[in-house]
Structures are given as structure tokens and as C-alpha cells.
KOLTI-906394 format. One record per atom (N, C-alpha, C, O, CB): z negated, y negated, x negated; residue in one letter; atom name. Coordinates in steps of 0.1 Angstrom, whole numbers, plus 5000, padded with zeros to 4 digits. Glycine has a CB too. Layout:
# residues N
+------+------+------+-------+------+
:   zz :   yy :   xx : guvex : sevo :
+------+------+------+-------+------+
:    Z :    Y :    X :     A :   CA :
...
+------+------+------+-------+------+
END
This chain:
# residues 121
+------+------+------+-------+------+
:   zz :   yy :   xx : guvex : sevo :
+------+------+------+-------+------+
: 0920 : 4591 : 4455 :     X :    N :
: 0913 : 4599 : 4446 :     X :   CA :
: 0925 : 4606 : 4445 :     X :    C :
: 0935 : 4604 : 4452 :     X :    O :
: 0898 : 4606 : 4451 :     X :   CB :
: 0922 : 4619 : 4433 :     X :    N :
: 0935 : 4620 : 4420 :     X :   CA :
: 0939 : 4639 : 4431 :     X :    C :
: 0935 : 4648 : 4439 :     X :    O :
: 0925 : 4621 : 4394 :     X :   CB :
: 0951 : 4635 : 4423 :     X :    N :
: 0956 : 4649 : 4434 :     X :   CA :
: 0947 : 4666 : 4433 :     X :    C :
: 0949 : 4675 : 4441 :     X :    O :
: 0974 : 4654 : 4429 :     X :   CB :
: 0941 : 4666 : 4424 :     X :    N :
: 0930 : 4679 : 4422 :     X :   CA :
: 0924 : 4674 : 4431 :     X :    C :
: 0924 : 4683 : 4439 :     X :    O :
: 0922 : 4683 : 4409 :     X :   CB :
: 0917 : 4664 : 4438 :     X :    N :
: 0908 : 4666 : 4443 :     X :   CA :
: 0910 : 4666 : 4456 :     X :    C :
: 0904 : 4672 : 4464 :     X :    O :
: 0900 : 4659 : 4439 :     X :   CB :
: 0921 : 4658 : 4456 :     X :    N :
: 0922 : 4661 : 4473 :     X :   CA :
: 0929 : 4677 : 4477 :     X :    C :
: 0932 : 4682 : 4488 :     X :    O :
: 0934 : 4647 : 4481 :     X :   CB :
: 0930 : 4684 : 4465 :     X :    N :
: 0934 : 4695 : 4470 :     X :   CA :
: 0927 : 4706 : 4468 :     X :    C :
: 0932 : 4716 : 4469 :     X :    O :
: 0945 : 4697 : 4468 :     X :   CB :
: 0914 : 4705 : 4464 :     X :    N :
: 0897 : 4709 : 4470 :     X :   CA :
: 0894 : 4706 : 4478 :     X :    C :
: 0891 : 4714 : 4487 :     X :    O :
: 0887 : 4706 : 4467 :     X :   CB :
: 0894 : 4692 : 4479 :     X :    N :
: 0892 : 4689 : 4491 :     X :   CA :
: 0892 : 4694 : 4503 :     X :    C :
: 0882 : 4697 : 4510 :     X :    O :
: 0897 : 4682 : 4491 :     X :   CB :
: 0905 : 4694 : 4507 :     X :    N :
: 0915 : 4700 : 4515 :     X :   CA :
: 0914 : 4713 : 4521 :     X :    C :
: 0909 : 4717 : 4531 :     X :    O :
: 0925 : 4701 : 4509 :     X :   CB :
: 0922 : 4722 : 4508 :     X :    N :
: 0912 : 4738 : 4510 :     X :   CA :
: 0904 : 4742 : 4516 :     X :    C :
: 0904 : 4748 : 4526 :     X :    O :
: 0906 : 4744 : 4503 :     X :   CB :
: 0887 : 4734 : 4506 :     X :    N :
: 0877 : 4732 : 4508 :     X :   CA :
: 0873 : 4732 : 4529 :     X :    C :
: 0866 : 4738 : 4537 :     X :    O :
: 0876 : 4719 : 4499 :     X :   CB :
: 0880 : 4722 : 4530 :     X :    N :
: 0878 : 4719 : 4546 :     X :   CA :
: 0883 : 4726 : 4560 :     X :    C :
: 0880 : 4726 : 4572 :     X :    O :
: 0883 : 4706 : 4548 :     X :   CB :
: 0895 : 4733 : 4552 :     X :    N :
: 0900 : 4740 : 4559 :     X :   CA :
: 0890 : 4755 : 4563 :     X :    C :
: 0886 : 4759 : 4574 :     X :    O :
: 0914 : 4742 : 4552 :     X :   CB :
: 0887 : 4760 : 4551 :     X :    N :
: 0878 : 4770 : 4549 :     X :   CA :
: 0871 : 4765 : 4557 :     X :    C :
: 0873 : 4770 : 4569 :     X :    O :
: 0873 : 4774 : 4536 :     X :   CB :
: 0859 : 4751 : 4556 :     X :    N :
: 0849 : 4750 : 4563 :     X :   CA :
: 0851 : 4753 : 4579 :     X :    C :
: 0844 : 4761 : 4585 :     X :    O :
: 0844 : 4738 : 4561 :     X :   CB :
: 0861 : 4745 : 4583 :     X :    N :
: 0866 : 4747 : 4596 :     X :   CA :
: 0869 : 4763 : 4605 :     X :    C :
: 0866 : 4767 : 4617 :     X :    O :
: 0879 : 4739 : 4595 :     X :   CB :
: 0876 : 4769 : 4593 :     X :    N :
: 0874 : 4781 : 4599 :     X :   CA :
: 0861 : 4789 : 4602 :     X :    C :
: 0858 : 4795 : 4612 :     X :    O :
: 0879 : 4787 : 4593 :     X :   CB :
: 0856 : 4788 : 4593 :     X :    N :
: 0840 : 4789 : 4602 :     X :   CA :
: 0831 : 4787 : 4614 :     X :    C :
: 0821 : 4791 : 4618 :     X :    O :
: 0835 : 4785 : 4598 :     X :   CB :
: 0840 : 4778 : 4617 :     X :    N :
: 0840 : 4776 : 4632 :     X :   CA :
: 0845 : 4781 : 4643 :     X :    C :
: 0844 : 4778 : 4655 :     X :    O :
: 0843 : 4768 : 4635 :     X :   CB :
: 0849 : 4788 : 4639 :     X :    N :
: 0860 : 4794 : 4649 :     X :   CA :
: 0852 : 4810 : 4654 :     X :    C :
: 0858 : 4815 : 4663 :     X :    O :
: 0876 : 4797 : 4639 :     X :   CB :
: 0842 : 4817 : 4651 :     X :    N :
: 0833 : 4828 : 4657 :     X :   CA :
: 0823 : 4817 : 4664 :     X :    C :
: 0818 : 4820 : 4674 :     X :    O :
: 0825 : 4840 : 4644 :     X :   CB :
: 0822 : 4806 : 4658 :     X :    N :
: 0810 : 4799 : 4675 :     X :   CA :
: 0818 : 4798 : 4680 :     X :    C :
: 0818 : 4808 : 4687 :     X :    O :
: 0800 : 4783 : 4679 :     X :   CB :
: 0830 : 4793 : 4681 :     X :    N :
: 0836 : 4781 : 4695 :     X :   CA :
: 0841 : 4795 : 4700 :     X :    C :
: 0840 : 4795 : 4713 :     X :    O :
: 0851 : 4765 : 4691 :     X :   CB :
: 0844 : 4804 : 4695 :     X :    N :
: 0843 : 4818 : 4704 :     X :   CA :
: 0828 : 4823 : 4711 :     X :    C :
: 0825 : 4825 : 4723 :     X :    O :
: 0846 : 4831 : 4692 :     X :   CB :
: 0824 : 4823 : 4704 :     X :    N :
: 0806 : 4823 : 4711 :     X :   CA :
: 0803 : 4817 : 4721 :     X :    C :
: 0797 : 4823 : 4730 :     X :    O :
: 0796 : 4817 : 4704 :     X :   CB :
: 0808 : 4800 : 4721 :     X :    N :
: 0808 : 4794 : 4734 :     X :   CA :
: 0814 : 4780 : 4735 :     X :    C :
: 0810 : 4768 : 4734 :     X :    O :
: 0794 : 4795 : 4740 :     X :   CB :
: 0829 : 4787 : 4737 :     X :    N :
: 0839 : 4781 : 4745 :     X :   CA :
: 0832 : 4767 : 4750 :     X :    C :
: 0830 : 4757 : 4743 :     X :    O :
: 0844 : 4790 : 4756 :     X :   CB :
: 0830 : 4769 : 4761 :     X :    N :
: 0823 : 4754 : 4767 :     X :   CA :
: 0812 : 4748 : 4760 :     X :    C :
: 0801 : 4745 : 4766 :     X :    O :
: 0816 : 4756 : 4782 :     X :   CB :
: 0815 : 4744 : 4745 :     X :    N :
: 0807 : 4731 : 4742 :     X :   CA :
: 0816 : 4723 : 4735 :     X :    C :
: 0819 : 4726 : 4723 :     X :    O :
: 0796 : 4733 : 4734 :     X :   CB :
: 0819 : 4714 : 4739 :     X :    N :
: 0833 : 4707 : 4733 :     X :   CA :
: 0826 : 4696 : 4717 :     X :    C :
: 0833 : 4689 : 4711 :     X :    O :
: 0843 : 4693 : 4750 :     X :   CB :
: 0809 : 4700 : 4715 :     X :    N :
: 0809 : 4696 : 4705 :     X :   CA :
: 0816 : 4702 : 4688 :     X :    C :
: 0821 : 4695 : 4679 :     X :    O :
: 0799 : 4694 : 4707 :     X :   CB :
: 0813 : 4720 : 4690 :     X :    N :
: 0817 : 4724 : 4682 :     X :   CA :
: 0834 : 4722 : 4681 :     X :    C :
: 0839 : 4722 : 4669 :     X :    O :
: 0812 : 4736 : 4682 :     X :   CB :
: 0844 : 4720 : 4691 :     X :    N :
: 0858 : 4722 : 4688 :     X :   CA :
: 0856 : 4704 : 4682 :     X :    C :
: 0864 : 4702 : 4673 :     X :    O :
: 0870 : 4727 : 4704 :     X :   CB :
: 0850 : 4696 : 4686 :     X :    N :
: 0854 : 4682 : 4683 :     X :   CA :
: 0848 : 4685 : 4666 :     X :    C :
: 0856 : 4680 : 4658 :     X :    O :
: 0846 : 4668 : 4695 :     X :   CB :
: 0838 : 4690 : 4659 :     X :    N :
: 0838 : 4690 : 4648 :     X :   CA :
: 0848 : 4696 : 4638 :     X :    C :
: 0850 : 4694 : 4626 :     X :    O :
: 0830 : 4692 : 4647 :     X :   CB :
: 0854 : 4706 : 4647 :     X :    N :
: 0862 : 4716 : 4638 :     X :   CA :
: 0875 : 4709 : 4640 :     X :    C :
: 0884 : 4714 : 4633 :     X :    O :
: 0862 : 4732 : 4643 :     X :   CB :
: 0879 : 4694 : 4653 :     X :    N :
: 0890 : 4689 : 4645 :     X :   CA :
: 0890 : 4679 : 4635 :     X :    C :
: 0900 : 4675 : 4629 :     X :    O :
: 0899 : 4686 : 4652 :     X :   CB :
: 0875 : 4675 : 4635 :     X :    N :
: 0874 : 4665 : 4627 :     X :   CA :
: 0875 : 4671 : 4614 :     X :    C :
: 0881 : 4664 : 4606 :     X :    O :
: 0863 : 4658 : 4628 :     X :   CB :
: 0869 : 4684 : 4608 :     X :    N :
: 0871 : 4689 : 4598 :     X :   CA :
: 0887 : 4690 : 4593 :     X :    C :
: 0889 : 4686 : 4582 :     X :    O :
: 0863 : 4700 : 4598 :     X :   CB :
: 0897 : 4694 : 4599 :     X :    N :
: 0911 : 4700 : 4602 :     X :   CA :
: 0919 : 4684 : 4599 :     X :    C :
: 0929 : 4682 : 4591 :     X :    O :
: 0914 : 4707 : 4621 :     X :   CB :
: 0912 : 4673 : 4606 :     X :    N :
: 0918 : 4660 : 4602 :     X :   CA :
: 0916 : 4659 : 4583 :     X :    C :
: 0926 : 4657 : 4576 :     X :    O :
: 0909 : 4648 : 4611 :     X :   CB :
: 0902 : 4660 : 4577 :     X :    N :
: 0904 : 4659 : 4568 :     X :   CA :
: 0911 : 4670 : 4558 :     X :    C :
: 0912 : 4665 : 4546 :     X :    O :
: 0896 : 4655 : 4568 :     X :   CB :
: 0914 : 4680 : 4559 :     X :    N :
: 0926 : 4689 : 4556 :     X :   CA :
: 0934 : 4684 : 4556 :     X :    C :
: 0942 : 4687 : 4547 :     X :    O :
: 0929 : 4697 : 4561 :     X :   CB :
: 0937 : 4675 : 4566 :     X :    N :
: 0958 : 4675 : 4573 :     X :   CA :
: 0959 : 4658 : 4559 :     X :    C :
: 0968 : 4653 : 4552 :     X :    O :
: 0963 : 4667 : 4607 :     X :   CB :
: 0943 : 4652 : 4558 :     X :    N :
: 0945 : 4636 : 4556 :     X :   CA :
: 0947 : 4643 : 4539 :     X :    C :
: 0956 : 4638 : 4532 :     X :    O :
: 0927 : 4622 : 4561 :     X :   CB :
: 0939 : 4655 : 4532 :     X :    N :
: 0943 : 4657 : 4520 :     X :   CA :
: 0956 : 4664 : 4517 :     X :    C :
: 0963 : 4661 : 4508 :     X :    O :
: 0933 : 4664 : 4516 :     X :   CB :
: 0958 : 4671 : 4526 :     X :    N :
: 0973 : 4683 : 4522 :     X :   CA :
: 0988 : 4676 : 4519 :     X :    C :
: 0997 : 4675 : 4511 :     X :    O :
: 0978 : 4694 : 4539 :     X :   CB :
: 0983 : 4674 : 4532 :     X :    N :
: 0998 : 4672 : 4540 :     X :   CA :
: 1001 : 4653 : 4538 :     X :    C :
: 0995 : 4645 : 4545 :     X :    O :
: 0996 : 4679 : 4563 :     X :   CB :
: 1010 : 4649 : 4528 :     X :    N :
: 1008 : 4633 : 4522 :     X :   CA :
: 1018 : 4624 : 4534 :     X :    C :
: 1018 : 4612 : 4531 :     X :    O :
: 1017 : 4631 : 4502 :     X :   CB :
: 1022 : 4626 : 4542 :     X :    N :
: 1031 : 4623 : 4551 :     X :   CA :
: 1028 : 4617 : 4562 :     X :    C :
: 1033 : 4607 : 4568 :     X :    O :
: 1036 : 4631 : 4554 :     X :   CB :
: 1012 : 4633 : 4566 :     X :    N :
: 1008 : 4628 : 4578 :     X :   CA :
: 0993 : 4615 : 4577 :     X :    C :
: 0986 : 4609 : 4586 :     X :    O :
: 1004 : 4644 : 4585 :     X :   CB :
: 0993 : 4616 : 4561 :     X :    N :
: 0975 : 4606 : 4555 :     X :   CA :
: 0974 : 4597 : 4565 :     X :    C :
: 0965 : 4597 : 4573 :     X :    O :
: 0975 : 4595 : 4537 :     X :   CB :
: 0983 : 4589 : 4566 :     X :    N :
: 0981 : 4578 : 4570 :     X :   CA :
: 0976 : 4577 : 4581 :     X :    C :
: 0966 : 4571 : 4585 :     X :    O :
: 0990 : 4571 : 4568 :     X :   CB :
: 0985 : 4584 : 4589 :     X :    N :
: 0977 : 4587 : 4603 :     X :   CA :
: 0964 : 4592 : 4606 :     X :    C :
: 0955 : 4586 : 4613 :     X :    O :
: 0983 : 4595 : 4609 :     X :   CB :
: 0963 : 4603 : 4599 :     X :    N :
: 0947 : 4612 : 4598 :     X :   CA :
: 0937 : 4606 : 4595 :     X :    C :
: 0926 : 4608 : 4600 :     X :    O :
: 0945 : 4622 : 4589 :     X :   CB :
: 0943 : 4596 : 4584 :     X :    N :
: 0933 : 4589 : 4577 :     X :   CA :
: 0925 : 4578 : 4587 :     X :    C :
: 0913 : 4574 : 4585 :     X :    O :
: 0941 : 4582 : 4564 :     X :   CB :
: 0932 : 4572 : 4600 :     X :    N :
: 0933 : 4562 : 4610 :     X :   CA :
: 0924 : 4568 : 4618 :     X :    C :
: 0914 : 4562 : 4621 :     X :    O :
: 0945 : 4559 : 4617 :     X :   CB :
: 0925 : 4576 : 4619 :     X :    N :
: 0918 : 4588 : 4630 :     X :   CA :
: 0908 : 4592 : 4628 :     X :    C :
: 0901 : 4595 : 4638 :     X :    O :
: 0924 : 4599 : 4632 :     X :   CB :
: 0901 : 4594 : 4613 :     X :    N :
: 0894 : 4595 : 4604 :     X :   CA :
: 0881 : 4586 : 4608 :     X :    C :
: 0870 : 4587 : 4613 :     X :    O :
: 0901 : 4592 : 4592 :     X :   CB :
: 0888 : 4577 : 4604 :     X :    N :
: 0876 : 4559 : 4601 :     X :   CA :
: 0875 : 4554 : 4615 :     X :    C :
: 0866 : 4545 : 4617 :     X :    O :
: 0886 : 4541 : 4592 :     X :   CB :
: 0884 : 4560 : 4627 :     X :    N :
: 0884 : 4556 : 4647 :     X :   CA :
: 0868 : 4567 : 4644 :     X :    C :
: 0857 : 4561 : 4645 :     X :    O :
: 0905 : 4565 : 4664 :     X :   CB :
: 0868 : 4577 : 4641 :     X :    N :
: 0858 : 4587 : 4647 :     X :   CA :
: 0848 : 4587 : 4634 :     X :    C :
: 0844 : 4598 : 4632 :     X :    O :
: 0866 : 4603 : 4652 :     X :   CB :
: 0845 : 4579 : 4627 :     X :    N :
: 0836 : 4576 : 4620 :     X :   CA :
: 0829 : 4560 : 4625 :     X :    C :
: 0817 : 4558 : 4622 :     X :    O :
: 0843 : 4576 : 4607 :     X :   CB :
: 0835 : 4552 : 4630 :     X :    N :
: 0836 : 4539 : 4636 :     X :   CA :
: 0829 : 4540 : 4649 :     X :    C :
: 0821 : 4532 : 4654 :     X :    O :
: 0851 : 4535 : 4637 :     X :   CB :
: 0834 : 4557 : 4657 :     X :    N :
: 0830 : 4556 : 4667 :     X :   CA :
: 0813 : 4563 : 4670 :     X :    C :
: 0804 : 4557 : 4677 :     X :    O :
: 0842 : 4561 : 4674 :     X :   CB :
: 0811 : 4575 : 4663 :     X :    N :
: 0799 : 4582 : 4658 :     X :   CA :
: 0790 : 4574 : 4657 :     X :    C :
: 0779 : 4576 : 4662 :     X :    O :
: 0800 : 4588 : 4649 :     X :   CB :
: 0792 : 4564 : 4647 :     X :    N :
: 0780 : 4553 : 4643 :     X :   CA :
: 0777 : 4543 : 4655 :     X :    C :
: 0765 : 4541 : 4657 :     X :    O :
: 0785 : 4543 : 4629 :     X :   CB :
: 0789 : 4535 : 4664 :     X :    N :
: 0787 : 4527 : 4670 :     X :   CA :
: 0777 : 4533 : 4682 :     X :    C :
: 0766 : 4528 : 4684 :     X :    O :
: 0800 : 4521 : 4671 :     X :   CB :
: 0782 : 4542 : 4690 :     X :    N :
: 0772 : 4548 : 4699 :     X :   CA :
: 0757 : 4557 : 4694 :     X :    C :
: 0747 : 4560 : 4701 :     X :    O :
: 0782 : 4559 : 4707 :     X :   CB :
: 0759 : 4559 : 4679 :     X :    N :
: 0744 : 4559 : 4678 :     X :   CA :
: 0733 : 4549 : 4675 :     X :    C :
: 0721 : 4550 : 4674 :     X :    O :
: 0742 : 4566 : 4672 :     X :   CB :
: 0744 : 4538 : 4671 :     X :    N :
: 0740 : 4521 : 4666 :     X :   CA :
: 0733 : 4519 : 4684 :     X :    C :
: 0722 : 4518 : 4688 :     X :    O :
: 0760 : 4507 : 4660 :     X :   CB :
: 0743 : 4518 : 4690 :     X :    N :
: 0739 : 4518 : 4708 :     X :   CA :
: 0726 : 4525 : 4713 :     X :    C :
: 0716 : 4521 : 4719 :     X :    O :
: 0752 : 4527 : 4716 :     X :   CB :
: 0730 : 4535 : 4708 :     X :    N :
: 0716 : 4550 : 4713 :     X :   CA :
: 0699 : 4541 : 4709 :     X :    C :
: 0689 : 4541 : 4716 :     X :    O :
: 0719 : 4570 : 4697 :     X :   CB :
: 0702 : 4534 : 4695 :     X :    N :
: 0693 : 4532 : 4689 :     X :   CA :
: 0684 : 4518 : 4692 :     X :    C :
: 0677 : 4512 : 4684 :     X :    O :
: 0698 : 4535 : 4677 :     X :   CB :
: 0688 : 4514 : 4706 :     X :    N :
: 0684 : 4498 : 4709 :     X :   CA :
: 0674 : 4505 : 4715 :     X :    C :
: 0668 : 4508 : 4705 :     X :    O :
: 0693 : 4487 : 4718 :     X :   CB :
: 0668 : 4510 : 4724 :     X :    N :
: 0650 : 4514 : 4728 :     X :   CA :
: 0644 : 4524 : 4717 :     X :    C :
: 0638 : 4533 : 4720 :     X :    O :
: 0647 : 4525 : 4747 :     X :   CB :
: 0647 : 4522 : 4706 :     X :    N :
: 0636 : 4536 : 4697 :     X :   CA :
: 0632 : 4516 : 4686 :     X :    C :
: 0635 : 4504 : 4687 :     X :    O :
: 0651 : 4560 : 4681 :     X :   CB :
: 0626 : 4524 : 4679 :     X :    N :
: 0619 : 4517 : 4662 :     X :   CA :
: 0632 : 4518 : 4656 :     X :    C :
: 0635 : 4506 : 4652 :     X :    O :
: 0605 : 4527 : 4650 :     X :   CB :
: 0641 : 4527 : 4654 :     X :    N :
: 0649 : 4533 : 4644 :     X :   CA :
: 0661 : 4515 : 4643 :     X :    C :
: 0670 : 4514 : 4634 :     X :    O :
: 0657 : 4552 : 4650 :     X :   CB :
: 0660 : 4511 : 4648 :     X :    N :
: 0669 : 4495 : 4651 :     X :   CA :
: 0676 : 4491 : 4638 :     X :    C :
: 0688 : 4489 : 4636 :     X :    O :
: 0658 : 4480 : 4656 :     X :   CB :
: 0666 : 4490 : 4629 :     X :    N :
: 0667 : 4481 : 4614 :     X :   CA :
: 0672 : 4493 : 4608 :     X :    C :
: 0682 : 4491 : 4601 :     X :    O :
: 0650 : 4473 : 4605 :     X :   CB :
: 0669 : 4504 : 4609 :     X :    N :
: 0685 : 4516 : 4603 :     X :   CA :
: 0695 : 4517 : 4605 :     X :    C :
: 0705 : 4518 : 4598 :     X :    O :
: 0686 : 4529 : 4604 :     X :   CB :
: 0691 : 4518 : 4620 :     X :    N :
: 0706 : 4512 : 4627 :     X :   CA :
: 0720 : 4508 : 4623 :     X :    C :
: 0731 : 4514 : 4621 :     X :    O :
: 0703 : 4501 : 4630 :     X :   CB :
: 0713 : 4495 : 4623 :     X :    N :
: 0718 : 4479 : 4620 :     X :   CA :
: 0727 : 4486 : 4604 :     X :    C :
: 0739 : 4488 : 4603 :     X :    O :
: 0701 : 4464 : 4616 :     X :   CB :
: 0714 : 4488 : 4593 :     X :    N :
: 0720 : 4496 : 4581 :     X :   CA :
: 0729 : 4499 : 4579 :     X :    C :
: 0739 : 4494 : 4574 :     X :    O :
: 0717 : 4503 : 4578 :     X :   CB :
: 0726 : 4511 : 4585 :     X :    N :
: 0738 : 4524 : 4584 :     X :   CA :
: 0754 : 4520 : 4593 :     X :    C :
: 0764 : 4526 : 4592 :     X :    O :
: 0729 : 4540 : 4593 :     X :   CB :
: 0750 : 4506 : 4605 :     X :    N :
: 0759 : 4504 : 4610 :     X :   CA :
: 0771 : 4497 : 4599 :     X :    C :
: 0783 : 4501 : 4598 :     X :    O :
: 0755 : 4498 : 4622 :     X :   CB :
: 0765 : 4485 : 4592 :     X :    N :
: 0769 : 4482 : 4582 :     X :   CA :
: 0774 : 4486 : 4565 :     X :    C :
: 0783 : 4481 : 4557 :     X :    O :
: 0763 : 4478 : 4583 :     X :   CB :
: 0769 : 4492 : 4564 :     X :    N :
: 0772 : 4505 : 4555 :     X :   CA :
: 0779 : 4512 : 4558 :     X :    C :
: 0786 : 4514 : 4548 :     X :    O :
: 0764 : 4513 : 4551 :     X :   CB :
: 0785 : 4522 : 4570 :     X :    N :
: 0795 : 4531 : 4572 :     X :   CA :
: 0805 : 4527 : 4581 :     X :    C :
: 0816 : 4532 : 4579 :     X :    O :
: 0789 : 4541 : 4574 :     X :   CB :
: 0801 : 4515 : 4597 :     X :    N :
: 0809 : 4521 : 4605 :     X :   CA :
: 0816 : 4509 : 4603 :     X :    C :
: 0824 : 4508 : 4612 :     X :    O :
: 0805 : 4527 : 4618 :     X :   CB :
: 0816 : 4500 : 4595 :     X :    N :
: 0832 : 4491 : 4597 :     X :   CA :
: 0831 : 4495 : 4583 :     X :    C :
: 0819 : 4493 : 4583 :     X :    O :
: 0835 : 4472 : 4602 :     X :   CB :
: 0833 : 4498 : 4574 :     X :    N :
: 0838 : 4511 : 4564 :     X :   CA :
: 0856 : 4514 : 4571 :     X :    C :
: 0867 : 4511 : 4567 :     X :    O :
: 0824 : 4529 : 4567 :     X :   CB :
: 0850 : 4523 : 4584 :     X :    N :
: 0856 : 4535 : 4588 :     X :   CA :
: 0860 : 4525 : 4601 :     X :    C :
: 0865 : 4535 : 4606 :     X :    O :
: 0845 : 4550 : 4589 :     X :   CB :
: 0863 : 4514 : 4611 :     X :    N :
: 0864 : 4502 : 4618 :     X :   CA :
: 0880 : 4501 : 4606 :     X :    C :
: 0891 : 4507 : 4610 :     X :    O :
: 0848 : 4487 : 4616 :     X :   CB :
: 0879 : 4494 : 4595 :     X :    N :
: 0887 : 4489 : 4582 :     X :   CA :
: 0897 : 4499 : 4585 :     X :    C :
: 0906 : 4496 : 4593 :     X :    O :
: 0881 : 4490 : 4566 :     X :   CB :
: 0896 : 4511 : 4579 :     X :    N :
: 0897 : 4524 : 4580 :     X :   CA :
: 0913 : 4530 : 4592 :     X :    C :
: 0925 : 4534 : 4592 :     X :    O :
: 0879 : 4528 : 4584 :     X :   CB :
: 0902 : 4526 : 4602 :     X :    N :
: 0916 : 4527 : 4612 :     X :   CA :
: 0921 : 4519 : 4616 :     X :    C :
: 0930 : 4522 : 4624 :     X :    O :
: 0916 : 4532 : 4622 :     X :   CB :
: 0919 : 4503 : 4612 :     X :    N :
: 0925 : 4500 : 4614 :     X :   CA :
: 0939 : 4494 : 4605 :     X :    C :
: 0949 : 4489 : 4610 :     X :    O :
: 0919 : 4495 : 4620 :     X :   CB :
: 0938 : 4494 : 4586 :     X :    N :
: 0942 : 4497 : 4577 :     X :   CA :
: 0951 : 4507 : 4570 :     X :    C :
: 0960 : 4507 : 4562 :     X :    O :
: 0935 : 4497 : 4576 :     X :   CB :
: 0943 : 4515 : 4578 :     X :    N :
: 0947 : 4531 : 4570 :     X :   CA :
: 0940 : 4533 : 4554 :     X :    C :
: 0942 : 4542 : 4546 :     X :    O :
: 0967 : 4531 : 4566 :     X :   CB :
: 0932 : 4521 : 4554 :     X :    N :
: 0930 : 4525 : 4536 :     X :   CA :
: 0919 : 4517 : 4538 :     X :    C :
: 0918 : 4507 : 4545 :     X :    O :
: 0942 : 4520 : 4521 :     X :   CB :
: 0906 : 4527 : 4527 :     X :    N :
: 0892 : 4521 : 4528 :     X :   CA :
: 0896 : 4506 : 4520 :     X :    C :
: 0905 : 4502 : 4513 :     X :    O :
: 0877 : 4532 : 4520 :     X :   CB :
: 0885 : 4503 : 4526 :     X :    N :
: 0883 : 4489 : 4519 :     X :   CA :
: 0878 : 4490 : 4502 :     X :    C :
: 0876 : 4500 : 4496 :     X :    O :
: 0870 : 4482 : 4528 :     X :   CB :
: 0878 : 4479 : 4499 :     X :    N :
: 0871 : 4476 : 4485 :     X :   CA :
: 0858 : 4477 : 4481 :     X :    C :
: 0851 : 4484 : 4473 :     X :    O :
: 0873 : 4463 : 4482 :     X :   CB :
: 0856 : 4464 : 4494 :     X :    N :
: 0845 : 4453 : 4492 :     X :   CA :
: 0833 : 4467 : 4498 :     X :    C :
: 0821 : 4465 : 4498 :     X :    O :
: 0846 : 4434 : 4504 :     X :   CB :
: 0838 : 4479 : 4501 :     X :    N :
: 0825 : 4492 : 4507 :     X :   CA :
: 0822 : 4498 : 4497 :     X :    C :
: 0830 : 4501 : 4487 :     X :    O :
: 0828 : 4504 : 4518 :     X :   CB :
: 0804 : 4504 : 4501 :     X :    N :
: 0801 : 4516 : 4494 :     X :   CA :
: 0809 : 4525 : 4490 :     X :    C :
: 0817 : 4528 : 4499 :     X :    O :
: 0794 : 4522 : 4499 :     X :   CB :
: 0810 : 4530 : 4479 :     X :    N :
: 0818 : 4542 : 4473 :     X :   CA :
: 0834 : 4539 : 4469 :     X :    C :
: 0841 : 4548 : 4465 :     X :    O :
: 0816 : 4554 : 4483 :     X :   CB :
: 0839 : 4524 : 4473 :     X :    N :
: 0853 : 4525 : 4468 :     X :   CA :
: 0859 : 4529 : 4462 :     X :    C :
: 0870 : 4532 : 4466 :     X :    O :
: 0857 : 4520 : 4465 :     X :   CB :
: 0853 : 4531 : 4447 :     X :    N :
: 0861 : 4534 : 4436 :     X :   CA :
: 0862 : 4545 : 4438 :     X :    C :
: 0872 : 4549 : 4432 :     X :    O :
: 0857 : 4532 : 4423 :     X :   CB :
: 0854 : 4555 : 4446 :     X :    N :
: 0853 : 4571 : 4445 :     X :   CA :
: 0871 : 4571 : 4459 :     X :    C :
: 0882 : 4575 : 4456 :     X :    O :
: 0831 : 4579 : 4454 :     X :   CB :
: 0869 : 4566 : 4468 :     X :    N :
: 0876 : 4565 : 4473 :     X :   CA :
: 0892 : 4557 : 4467 :     X :    C :
: 0903 : 4562 : 4465 :     X :    O :
: 0869 : 4561 : 4482 :     X :   CB :
: 0890 : 4550 : 4466 :     X :    N :
: 0904 : 4543 : 4458 :     X :   CA :
: 0905 : 4547 : 4445 :     X :    C :
: 0916 : 4541 : 4443 :     X :    O :
: 0904 : 4527 : 4456 :     X :   CB :
: 0903 : 4552 : 4436 :     X :    N :
: 0903 : 4556 : 4423 :     X :   CA :
: 0917 : 4555 : 4420 :     X :    C :
: 0918 : 4554 : 4408 :     X :    O :
: 0897 : 4569 : 4420 :     X :   CB :
: 0929 : 4556 : 4426 :     X :    N :
: 0943 : 4555 : 4423 :     X :   CA :
: 0949 : 4538 : 4422 :     X :    C :
: 0958 : 4534 : 4416 :     X :    O :
: 0951 : 4563 : 4435 :     X :   CB :
: 0938 : 4529 : 4434 :     X :    N :
: 0938 : 4517 : 4429 :     X :   CA :
: 0935 : 4509 : 4418 :     X :    C :
: 0942 : 4500 : 4415 :     X :    O :
: 0935 : 4514 : 4433 :     X :   CB :
: 0918 : 4515 : 4410 :     X :    N :
: 0917 : 4510 : 4399 :     X :   CA :
: 0918 : 4511 : 4389 :     X :    C :
: 0913 : 4504 : 4380 :     X :    O :
: 0913 : 4507 : 4399 :     X :   CB :
: 0929 : 4528 : 4388 :     X :    N :
: 0939 : 4526 : 4376 :     X :   CA :
: 0947 : 4517 : 4372 :     X :    C :
: 0946 : 4512 : 4361 :     X :    O :
: 0946 : 4533 : 4375 :     X :   CB :
: 0958 : 4514 : 4383 :     X :    N :
: 0971 : 4503 : 4381 :     X :   CA :
: 0965 : 4497 : 4378 :     X :    C :
: 0970 : 4486 : 4374 :     X :    O :
: 0979 : 4497 : 4389 :     X :   CB :
+------+------+------+-------+------+
END
């Protein structure tokens, strides 16, 4: 991802996370709003602070994997199991790879977007 794209995404993420402040203040006992706001701040940190990018990317990957793993497990008693398997393969496995290695896999969907600097070399 280019430098400019990182800064635009980082600033937009901070702006979006700040929009959660009134909601969190209205419902301080609801952890979902806190988790979403923290996830968005992690995206901003990964974009704006190069020293913390690796750990932020790993936390983002772990969050993505965990979210899709819970969704996958919850879909067993429903008719959406096939869709859950496809989504798990497309998004959760690259999230696990990101959590382990700290970089988006070259074999995953949209790798040309997330690994744009690698393809230029």
C-alpha cells in the first residue's frame, strides 16, 4: 500500500473511531462498541505509526480470524454452512496468516492491493 493511501486510511480510521465516542458514552456497558472502536484505532495505528505496524497488523489479523472463526462455528446448525466455509477460506485463513507472519499472504484475494509495494520490486 502506498504512503499516501496509508495516511488517508489512517486519518479516515481515526475520524471514524472518533464517531464512536458519543455511542460509547451513551452505552458504556456495551463492549461491542468498545471492541469496534479499538479495532478501528488499530487500523489507524498500523497506517500511521511505522514502528507499531507489525504488531498492529498481527492484532488485526488475529481479530479477523477470530471473528470469522466464531461466525463459522455459529453457522453449523443453520443452512448457511457452505457460505460460512467459503468466507472462512477467503477471509479467515489470510487473517490467520497475517496474525502469524505479520504480512498479508501473496496467495490471498486482493493481495495485489495489500502487497502493492512487493509487486513493484
